[in-house]
ZAKENU-355912 format. One record per residue (C-alpha): residue number from 1; residue in three letters; x, y, z. Coordinates in pm, 1 decimal. Layout:
<sites>
SITE   num   residu          u          v          w
SITE   NUM      Ala          X          Y          Z
...
</sites>
This chain:
<sites>
SITE   num   residu          u          v          w
SITE     1      Met     4274.3     2339.5     1560.5
SITE     2      Val     4452.4     2537.1     1295.8
SITE     3      Ser     4590.3     2889.8     1323.1
SITE     4      Val     4671.4     3091.4     1012.4
SITE     5      Asp     4791.3     3435.5      921.1
SITE     6      Phe     4627.0     3552.4      600.6
SITE     7      Thr     4567.2     3838.3      363.3
SITE     8      Ala     4262.0     3820.5      137.7
SITE     9      Ser     4242.0     4025.9     -179.7
SITE    10      Asp     4020.2     4065.5     -482.6
SITE    11      Ala     4113.4     4015.9     -848.8
SITE    12      Asp     4256.0     4370.9     -862.5
SITE    13      Gly     4482.9     4301.7     -565.2
SITE    14      Arg     4286.8     4521.0     -322.9
SITE    15      Val     4314.3     4386.5       32.2
SITE    16      Ile     3970.1     4282.6      159.8
SITE    17      Asp     4069.0     4137.8      495.1
SITE    18      Gln     4373.5     4026.1      688.0
SITE    19      Thr     4472.4     3900.4     1026.8
SITE    20      Pro     4621.9     4159.6     1260.7
SITE    21      Pro     4990.2     4114.3     1348.9
SITE    22      Glu     5037.9     3848.0     1615.3
SITE    23      Glu     4665.7     3756.4     1606.7
SITE    24      Pro     4622.0     3457.5     1376.0
SITE    25      Leu     4281.2     3325.8     1280.6
SITE    26      Arg     4213.0     3011.5     1485.6
SITE    27      Phe     3953.1     2765.6     1364.1
SITE    28      Leu     3838.8     2408.6     1406.9
SITE    29      Phe     3922.8     2240.3     1079.4
SITE    30      Gly     3623.8     2064.1      923.2
SITE    31      Ala     3361.4     2248.9     1128.5
SITE    32      Gly     3253.6     2469.5      836.9
SITE    33      Asn     3379.6     2792.4      992.8
SITE    34      Leu     3569.0     2902.1      680.6
SITE    35      Leu     3475.3     2955.4      320.6
SITE    36      Ser     3440.1     2604.0      182.1
SITE    37      Gly     3697.0     2660.4      -95.1
SITE    38      Leu     3953.5     2798.7      146.0
SITE    39      Glu     3912.7     2512.2      391.3
SITE    40      Arg     3922.6     2253.8      110.9
SITE    41      Gln     4249.6     2393.4      -22.4
SITE    42      Leu     4404.5     2411.1      325.1
SITE    43      Ala     4352.1     2036.7      375.7
SITE    44      Gly     4688.0     1868.8      423.0
SITE    45      Ala     4880.0     2193.4      477.0
SITE    46      Lys     5179.0     2163.8      706.4
SITE    47      Leu     5299.0     2383.0      990.2
SITE    48      Gly     5491.5     2680.4      851.3
SITE    49      Gln     5363.1     2626.0      499.0
SITE    50      Arg     5273.6     2931.5      288.9
SITE    51      Leu     5001.1     2899.5       29.2
SITE    52      Arg     4848.6     3121.5     -239.3
SITE    53      Ile     4486.7     3010.2     -269.1
SITE    54      Ala     4228.1     3122.4     -524.4
SITE    55      Val     3870.5     3060.6     -412.8
SITE    56      Pro     3607.4     3080.0     -687.6
SITE    57      Pro     3271.3     3244.3     -610.2
SITE    58      Glu     3093.6     2908.3     -593.2
SITE    59      Glu     3312.0     2815.1     -294.7
SITE    60      Ala     3317.8     3161.6     -138.5
SITE    61      Tyr     3012.2     3389.6     -122.3
SITE    62      Gly     2829.5     3239.0     -419.0
SITE    63      Leu     2735.2     3367.4     -758.2
SITE    64      Arg     2531.8     3685.8     -782.5
SITE    65      Asp     2158.4     3618.5     -790.8
SITE    66      Gly     1931.2     3906.6     -880.3
SITE    67      Glu     1986.5     4279.4     -863.6
SITE    68      Pro     1957.6     4540.2     -588.9
SITE    69      Gln     1602.2     4644.3     -507.7
SITE    70      Ala     1472.0     4996.6     -444.8
SITE    71      Val     1302.2     5045.3     -107.2
SITE    72      Pro     1142.2     5370.5       15.9
SITE    73      Arg     1362.2     5538.3      278.8
SITE    74      Asp     1066.1     5581.5      513.0
SITE    75      Val     1044.9     5201.2      555.8
SITE    76      Phe     1358.0     5224.8      773.4
SITE    77      Pro     1354.0     5365.4     1126.7
SITE    78      Ala     1442.6     5735.3     1120.0
SITE    79      Asp     1715.2     5693.3     1383.1
SITE    80      Ile     1919.9     5449.7     1169.8
SITE    81      Glu     2208.7     5614.8      988.4
SITE    82      Leu     2219.0     5425.3      661.4
SITE    83      Val     2544.3     5410.4      466.5
SITE    84      Val     2653.9     5208.3      166.4
SITE    85      Gly     2772.5     4870.0      295.4
SITE    86      Tyr     2538.8     4873.4      597.9
SITE    87      Lys     2418.8     4519.3      670.7
SITE    88      Phe     2089.7     4443.9      838.5
SITE    89      Met     1857.5     4149.2      882.2
SITE    90      Ala     1517.5     4133.3      713.8
SITE    91      Arg     1245.2     3869.6      735.8
SITE    92      Ser     1088.7     3678.3      449.1
SITE    93      Asp      711.5     3644.0      418.6
SITE    94      Asp      736.2     3315.4      609.4
SITE    95      Gly      937.3     3476.7      890.7
SITE    96      His     1287.9     3351.2      807.6
SITE    97      Pro     1566.0     3606.3      864.1
SITE    98      Phe     1807.2     3691.2      583.9
SITE    99      Pro     2078.6     3954.1      540.8
SITE   100      Leu     2055.3     4257.6      314.9
SITE   101      Trp     2323.5     4511.6      230.8
SITE   102      Val     2272.2     4875.4      137.5
SITE   103      Thr     2429.6     4931.7     -204.6
SITE   104      Ala     2319.9     5288.2     -285.3
SITE   105      Leu     2130.7     5575.3     -128.0
SITE   106      Glu     1913.8     5848.0     -272.8
SITE   107      Glu     1711.8     6109.2      -87.3
SITE   108      Lys     1394.1     5898.1      -74.1
SITE   109      Thr     1521.9     5558.0     -185.4
SITE   110      Val     1752.5     5294.6      -39.2
SITE   111      Tyr     1887.7     5023.1     -268.0
SITE   112      Val     1935.1     4689.4      -94.9
SITE   113      Asp     2090.3     4366.6     -218.0
SITE   114      Ala     2052.8     4013.4      -81.9
SITE   115      Asn     2386.8     3918.4     -238.6
SITE   116      His     2690.3     3934.5      -13.2
SITE   117      Pro     2912.3     4224.0     -130.5
SITE   118      Leu     3176.7     3969.7     -238.9
SITE   119      Ala     2931.9     3745.4     -428.2
SITE   120      Gly     3046.4     3666.1     -779.9
SITE   121      Gln     3412.7     3733.2     -703.3
SITE   122      Thr     3711.7     3503.3     -696.9
SITE   123      Leu     3902.0     3573.0     -376.3
SITE   124      Tyr     4277.4     3532.4     -331.2
SITE   125      Phe     4434.8     3432.4       -1.5
SITE   126      Asp     4799.8     3447.1       97.5
SITE   127      Val     4807.5     3211.1      394.5
SITE   128      Lys     5073.6     3093.6      637.5
SITE   129      Val     4992.5     2804.0      870.6
SITE   130      Val     5128.7     2915.5     1208.3
SITE   131      Ala     4994.0     2643.2     1440.2
SITE   132      Ile     4825.4     2305.6     1432.1
SITE   133      Arg     4714.9     2123.8     1747.2
SITE   134      Pro     4449.9     1876.8     1858.0
SITE   135      Ala     4116.2     2035.0     1943.8
SITE   136      Thr     3998.0     2027.6     2303.6
SITE   137      Asp     3681.9     1834.3     2392.4
SITE   138      Asp     3499.3     2165.5     2442.8
SITE   139      Glu     3607.1     2288.0     2099.8
SITE   140      Leu     3489.6     1965.7     1939.5
SITE   141      Gln     3152.8     1998.3     2114.9
SITE   142      Thr     3097.9     2363.7     2027.8
SITE   143      Gly     3253.8     2350.5     1681.8
SITE   144      Tyr     3474.4     2655.5     1720.2
SITE   145      Ala     3804.6     2771.3     1863.7
SITE   146      His     3806.0     2895.1     2219.4
SITE   147      Asn     4032.4     3185.9     2135.3
SITE   148      Gly     4014.1     3359.0     2471.1
SITE   149      Cys     4135.1     3055.8     2664.5
SITE   150      Ala     4509.4     3068.8     2733.9
SITE   151      Ala     4522.3     2687.7     2751.4
SITE   152      Cys     4359.2     2669.9     2407.9
SITE   153      Arg     4619.2     2880.7     2229.1
SITE   154      Pro     4877.3     2713.9     2009.1
</sites>
C-alpha cells in the first residue's frame, strides 16, 4: 500500500486535481488503480521522496479519437440539467456501456464526446510519497485500499 500527496496539472500549469491536506491518496501498488504512466514512474520510489512526473497521453487518458458528435436535446430526459463537463453512460448497439461527456450546448443540440476530457494531454504530477506499508489480505483480495479502516491507515 502506498500513500501519496499529489498535485496534477496540465501543460499550462493549471491544477487539475490534488489531494486535500492531510488526506493522501492510498492505493494498492500494481493493482491498476492509477494511470499506468504514473504508477510506472512511481515504481521504486522511497518514503518521503518527492517526484515531478510527466505522464504522456498514451499512459494517461489516451490519444484523442474522433470528434464530438451533435445529438438532439430531446434525446435526453427533460429533468436532467445538462452542463458542459457532465458525464453520463451510454450503451453501444451491442449493449456495452461507455462514458460520454458533454462538450457544448446549444438550444436544441448537445455535443457529446467519447474522449475523456484529458485525452491527448500530457499530465504533470508533483508527488510526495508519504507512506508505504504491506497490504492487508483483504486489500490484496479486493485490489484496493481500505481507506476507511483505521487499522489499514499508514
